[in-house]
N, C-alpha and C positions, 0 to 999 in steps of 0.2 A: 887674224894676223895683226901684227903690231901696227902696220900702216893703216889698217881699217880703224883701229882704236884711236890712232893719232888723228885721222881725218874726222872721226865722229866727235872727238873732243874739241877740235878746232871749230867745227860747225856749231857745236853746242855753245861755245864761247861767243861766236858771232851772233847767234840767235838770242843769247842772253842780253847782249848789248843792243841788238836791233831785231826785236821780235817781228815775225812775219804773220800776216793774216791768212794767206793762202799759199799752199805748196803743192806742186805737181811733181811726182817722183815715181820711179819704177819700184814695185814692191820689194824686190830683192835688194835694191840699194838702200831703201829705208830700213829694212831688216838688218842689214850690215851696220848701218849707222847707229842703231838702237843699242849698241854695246857701250855707249857713253855712260859715264857715272850718273848723269842726270838725264836720261833719255827723253823725259817729258819736255825738256827744253828744245828738242829737235822738232817738235810738232808745232804746226801753225796754231794761231789763236782761234781761227774760225772754220777753215775748210781745208781738208786734205784730199787731193785728187790723185788716185793711183791708177796707173795704166802701163801698157807695154808688155804685160804678162799677167797671168792669172793672179787674182787676189784671194789668197787662201784663208781659211778660218783661223789658223794659228796667229798669223800677223794681225788680222782684224781684231781678235780677242786681246792681243797685247796692246794694240793702239787704244782700244776701248778702255782697258784697265788704266792706261796712262792719262787719258783725256776723255772721260765719259761723255762730255757734251759736244765733242768735236764732230762737225759735219764731215762725213766721208763719202766720196763719190768714186765709183769704179768707172773708168773711161777706157773703152775698147776700140781698137781700130788698127788694122794692119797698115804698113807703110804705103801700100798701093792705094789707100784711100785718103792720103794726106793726113795721116794719123787718126784721131778719134772720130768715130761715127755713132757709137752707142754709149749711153751713160745710164748709170743706176745709182741713186742715192741709197747707200747701205744703212739699213736701220736695224736689222736683226743680226743673228749669229750665223755661222757657217760660211761656206764659200760664197763669194759674191757673184750674182748672175751678170751676164754681159750688159743687160739693160735694154732700153728703148732707143730707137734711132733719133738722131738729131734732125732738125729741119733739112729739107732737100735731100734726104737719104731714105731709100727704101731697102728693106731687108726681107729676104725670103729664105726658107729652108726647102731645099729641093732634093729629089731622089736622083739616082744615077742617070735617068732619062731626061732630067731637066724639069720634070713636072713639080709644081708646088705641092708640098706635103701638108696634110692637116696639122693643126696645133697638137703638140705632144709627140709627134712622130720624129724620130731621129733622121737626120740627113745632113747635106752639105750647106753651109751658110753662104748665101749670095748677097752681095752688096751692090746697090745701084744708086746713082745720083751724081751731082755736080762734083763731088770730091774724088770720085774714082779716076785713077790714071787711065790713059788710053792704051797703055801697054808698056813693055820694056824696050829700050833701044837695043837693036840687034838680038832680039829674043829668039829662043828656040821655038820649035813648033809646040812643044809641051807648054811653055810659058804663054805663048800666044793663045792657046786654048783656054787659059784661065780668064781671059777678057773676052766677053761675048755679049750677045743680045740680052742675056739675063743679068748682066753686070759682072762684077768681079767674083770669081770663085775663091774664097778665102782659104780653102783646104782645112778648115776647122770643122770637125764632125760634131754636130749638136744632137 
């Protein structure tokens, strides 16, 4: 859309005058901004942190083509964990993995019975630690069930 192109051009002009070293942005927003006539100007000089949704192979390849030396970090975490709890520095190609937990965070993959599953087995992602919310205000029984003794059930199937 015209407004997206206008926004990306304006951002590109600002970054040309005032380059940034680090940028944290949602992948779909960055992808929309990259319609600028000189999209490489929208990228930071040192580190790009992408979070809030999956980081796909197509966007990753596009960013790599525009700035091959740029450090790219995938940052995952639902709002219930006060944003990011997992990070992964992306070095290869393909979809970016969720990554490893930050300090004071414990991650487990569990089955329907709540038992921890072995590495490589699919299940539900549980997040424990200081950053996890205690629950939702006026939550339904279903929502209260997502916060428990094993931590926060993210509803992401891994």
